TORGUKOL-105926 format. One line per field, with one value per residue: chain; residue in one letter; x, z, y of N, C-alpha, C in turn. Coordinates in steps of 0.05 Angstrom, whole numbers, padded with zeros to 5 digits, always signed. Layout:
<sites>
mol	A	...
type	A	...
n.x	X	...
n.z	Z	...
n.y	Y	...
ca.x	X	...
ca.z	Z	...
ca.y	Y	...
c.x	X	...
c.z	Z	...
c.y	Y	...
</sites>
This chain:
<sites>
mol	A	A	A	A	A	A	A	A	A	A	A	A	A	A	A	A	A	A	A	A	A	A	A	A	A	A	A	A	A	A	A	A	A	A	A	A	A	A	A	A	A	A	A	A	A	A	A	A	A	A	A	A	A	A	A	A	A	A	A	A	A	A	A	A	A	A	A	A	A	A	A	A	A	A	A	A	A	A	A	A	A	A	A	A	A	A	A	A	A	A	A	A	A	A	A	A	A	A	A	A	A	A	A	A	A
type	M	N	N	L	N	R	P	Q	N	A	Q	Q	L	I	D	Y	Q	S	G	S	V	V	S	K	T	I	L	K	S	K	T	G	T	V	T	L	F	A	F	D	R	G	E	G	L	S	E	H	T	A	P	F	D	A	L	V	F	L	L	D	G	K	A	E	V	I	I	S	G	K	S	H	N	L	N	S	G	E	M	I	I	L	P	A	N	E	P	H	A	L	K	A	K	V	R	F	K	M	M	L	V	M	I	R	N
n.x	+00104	+00145	+00217	+00248	+00300	+00327	+00332	+00270	+00211	+00168	+00117	+00100	+00091	+00041	-00028	-00081	-00150	-00215	-00261	-00238	-00194	-00130	-00081	-00014	+00031	+00099	+00142	+00147	+00157	+00176	+00191	+00168	+00129	+00124	+00082	+00047	-00003	-00059	-00105	-00168	-00201	-00243	-00242	-00219	-00190	-00222	-00225	-00178	-00135	-00067	-00019	+00034	+00086	+00081	+00102	+00080	+00089	+00079	+00070	+00047	-00001	-00049	-00064	-00107	-00091	-00110	-00096	-00107	-00152	-00132	-00121	-00079	-00052	-00023	+00025	+00050	+00112	+00117	+00119	+00094	+00090	+00053	+00034	+00041	-00017	-00049	-00109	-00123	-00137	-00147	-00159	-00179	-00182	-00167	-00141	-00090	-00025	+00011	+00065	+00067	+00102	+00111	+00134	+00151	+00155
n.z	+00306	+00294	+00304	+00248	+00233	+00250	+00255	+00242	+00252	+00204	+00204	+00256	+00258	+00243	+00257	+00254	+00244	+00261	+00209	+00174	+00131	+00144	+00140	+00137	+00126	+00113	+00087	+00047	-00010	-00066	-00104	-00093	-00052	+00010	+00039	+00091	+00097	+00129	+00121	+00140	+00143	+00086	+00069	+00021	-00036	-00086	-00158	-00192	-00224	-00227	-00239	-00236	-00230	-00181	-00124	-00091	-00030	+00008	+00077	+00116	+00121	+00069	+00002	-00051	-00112	-00165	-00230	-00287	-00297	-00287	-00237	-00180	-00129	-00070	-00019	+00047	+00047	-00008	-00070	-00118	-00179	-00194	-00253	-00282	-00299	-00308	-00294	-00227	-00168	-00098	-00053	+00009	+00029	+00073	+00130	+00117	+00114	+00081	+00045	+00007	-00046	-00082	-00141	-00169	-00234
n.y	+00241	+00185	+00182	+00174	+00170	+00128	+00056	+00025	-00015	-00026	-00049	-00040	+00014	+00027	+00014	-00034	-00018	-00032	-00045	-00007	+00030	+00049	+00101	+00125	+00175	+00170	+00192	+00250	+00284	+00329	+00293	+00244	+00197	+00160	+00115	+00083	+00032	+00003	-00046	-00068	-00131	-00143	-00090	-00040	-00007	+00027	+00019	+00060	+00109	+00131	+00183	+00168	+00118	+00065	+00028	-00028	-00058	-00113	-00118	-00149	-00201	-00216	-00195	-00175	-00151	-00113	-00100	-00066	-00099	-00150	-00198	-00203	-00241	-00225	-00242	-00233	-00200	-00198	-00160	-00113	-00075	-00017	+00006	+00072	+00109	+00064	+00028	+00009	-00030	-00048	-00102	-00129	-00191	-00218	-00184	-00135	-00104	-00053	-00022	+00036	+00062	+00117	+00144	+00204	+00231
ca.x	+00115	+00169	+00242	+00254	+00328	+00339	+00318	+00242	+00195	+00146	+00091	+00093	+00085	+00012	-00045	-00107	-00175	-00239	-00277	-00226	-00167	-00114	-00057	+00005	+00052	+00125	+00160	+00133	+00174	+00167	+00198	+00153	+00119	+00124	+00058	+00039	-00031	-00070	-00132	-00182	-00214	-00266	-00237	-00203	-00189	-00235	-00208	-00171	-00109	-00048	-00002	+00061	+00090	+00081	+00110	+00065	+00104	+00062	+00085	+00033	-00026	-00052	-00079	-00113	-00084	-00121	-00084	-00119	-00170	-00118	-00119	-00054	-00054	+00003	+00028	+00069	+00139	+00118	+00114	+00085	+00090	+00029	+00044	+00027	-00040	-00065	-00128	-00116	-00153	-00137	-00180	-00170	-00198	-00159	-00129	-00062	-00010	+00029	+00080	+00064	+00124	+00103	+00157	+00141	+00174
ca.z	+00288	+00304	+00293	+00227	+00226	+00262	+00245	+00250	+00242	+00189	+00213	+00282	+00255	+00236	+00269	+00242	+00256	+00253	+00187	+00162	+00118	+00158	+00125	+00151	+00108	+00125	+00073	+00026	-00023	-00093	-00122	-00086	-00025	+00022	+00056	+00102	+00098	+00143	+00112	+00154	+00125	+00072	+00060	-00003	-00052	-00111	-00182	-00199	-00237	-00216	-00261	-00231	-00222	-00153	-00115	-00068	-00015	+00030	+00102	+00133	+00111	+00041	-00012	-00079	-00127	-00192	-00248	-00314	-00297	-00280	-00209	-00169	-00101	-00057	+00008	+00062	+00036	-00037	-00080	-00146	-00191	-00206	-00273	-00285	-00316	-00312	-00271	-00206	-00143	-00077	-00037	+00032	+00034	+00101	+00134	+00109	+00116	+00058	+00041	-00021	-00054	-00107	-00152	-00187	-00256
ca.y	+00222	+00172	+00190	+00154	+00170	+00104	+00033	+00022	-00037	-00013	-00061	-00029	+00043	+00031	-00007	-00040	-00008	-00047	-00033	+00017	+00032	+00069	+00107	+00142	+00183	+00168	+00211	+00264	+00305	+00334	+00271	+00220	+00193	+00133	+00115	+00057	+00027	-00021	-00052	-00089	-00151	-00133	-00063	-00038	+00018	+00023	+00023	+00087	+00111	+00151	+00192	+00160	+00090	+00061	+00002	-00038	-00078	-00124	-00121	-00167	-00210	-00223	-00175	-00179	-00126	-00116	-00081	-00067	-00122	-00175	-00201	-00214	-00246	-00221	-00250	-00218	-00201	-00196	-00133	-00109	-00048	-00006	+00025	+00098	+00111	+00039	+00026	-00011	-00031	-00067	-00114	-00144	-00215	-00219	-00158	-00133	-00078	-00049	+00003	+00045	+00080	+00130	+00160	+00225	+00237
c.x	+00141	+00194	+00251	+00283	+00343	+00323	+00289	+00231	+00171	+00119	+00082	+00087	+00056	-00004	-00070	-00130	-00198	-00255	-00265	-00201	-00153	-00089	-00039	+00028	+00079	+00144	+00144	+00152	+00163	+00173	+00184	+00144	+00123	+00101	+00053	+00009	-00037	-00098	-00144	-00195	-00240	-00263	-00221	-00202	-00202	-00217	-00203	-00144	-00092	-00029	+00028	+00062	+00090	+00089	+00093	+00082	+00087	+00079	+00073	+00007	-00026	-00071	-00085	-00109	-00093	-00109	-00094	-00136	-00157	-00113	-00092	-00058	-00026	+00002	+00049	+00098	+00140	+00111	+00105	+00086	+00063	+00037	+00028	+00004	-00056	-00084	-00120	-00134	-00140	-00160	-00167	-00189	-00192	-00145	-00100	-00052	+00008	+00043	+00076	+00086	+00116	+00127	+00145	+00163	+00175
c.z	+00299	+00291	+00273	+00218	+00240	+00252	+00258	+00239	+00230	+00199	+00239	+00281	+00249	+00247	+00253	+00259	+00245	+00232	+00173	+00147	+00132	+00141	+00141	+00132	+00123	+00112	+00051	+00015	-00051	-00112	-00114	-00058	-00017	+00042	+00065	+00103	+00114	+00135	+00129	+00134	+00112	+00061	+00034	-00013	-00079	-00135	-00187	-00214	-00222	-00239	-00257	-00225	-00192	-00147	-00090	-00056	+00008	+00054	+00118	+00118	+00081	+00027	-00040	-00092	-00155	-00209	-00276	-00317	-00290	-00250	-00201	-00139	-00089	-00028	+00021	+00051	+00006	-00044	-00109	-00153	-00201	-00227	-00275	-00305	-00322	-00288	-00253	-00182	-00124	-00061	-00015	+00038	+00064	+00105	+00126	+00113	+00092	+00060	+00012	-00025	-00080	-00116	-00173	-00209	-00261
c.y	+00211	+00184	+00168	+00155	+00148	+00081	+00031	-00004	-00026	-00023	-00049	+00001	+00048	+00008	-00010	-00026	-00022	-00032	-00010	+00011	+00055	+00076	+00126	+00149	+00184	+00188	+00224	+00285	+00309	+00311	+00244	+00219	+00163	+00134	+00086	+00056	+00002	-00023	-00073	-00107	-00139	-00104	-00063	-00011	+00012	+00029	+00053	+00086	+00132	+00159	+00183	+00130	+00088	+00032	-00005	-00060	-00088	-00130	-00144	-00175	-00217	-00202	-00184	-00151	-00131	-00093	-00085	-00093	-00149	-00176	-00214	-00218	-00244	-00231	-00232	-00222	-00198	-00167	-00134	-00080	-00041	+00014	+00050	+00096	+00086	+00036	+00004	-00009	-00051	-00077	-00131	-00167	-00223	-00192	-00159	-00105	-00077	-00022	+00011	+00067	+00091	+00148	+00180	+00231	+00266
</sites>
């Protein structure tokens, strides 16, 4: 793992893989996690819920984020909150990278 006690370019910490979703945990503690994801075109995460609020920050590309049936199109540099216990899904119409920050209450 890279030494993250110095400035890093989050986009360079994770690479795309053809036909896959790649994830890399950057920080994990009892109070939350920070995870990087790289989604190849056509990949996604099916609808699910989580018991904690989460922040999705798009680092690269474009993503469709669906929260409780409502679609949101995000571009690089944009973010959205995934509320606790609400169904959500992600789809890659083009490939994208994101940072997921989950806060545990």
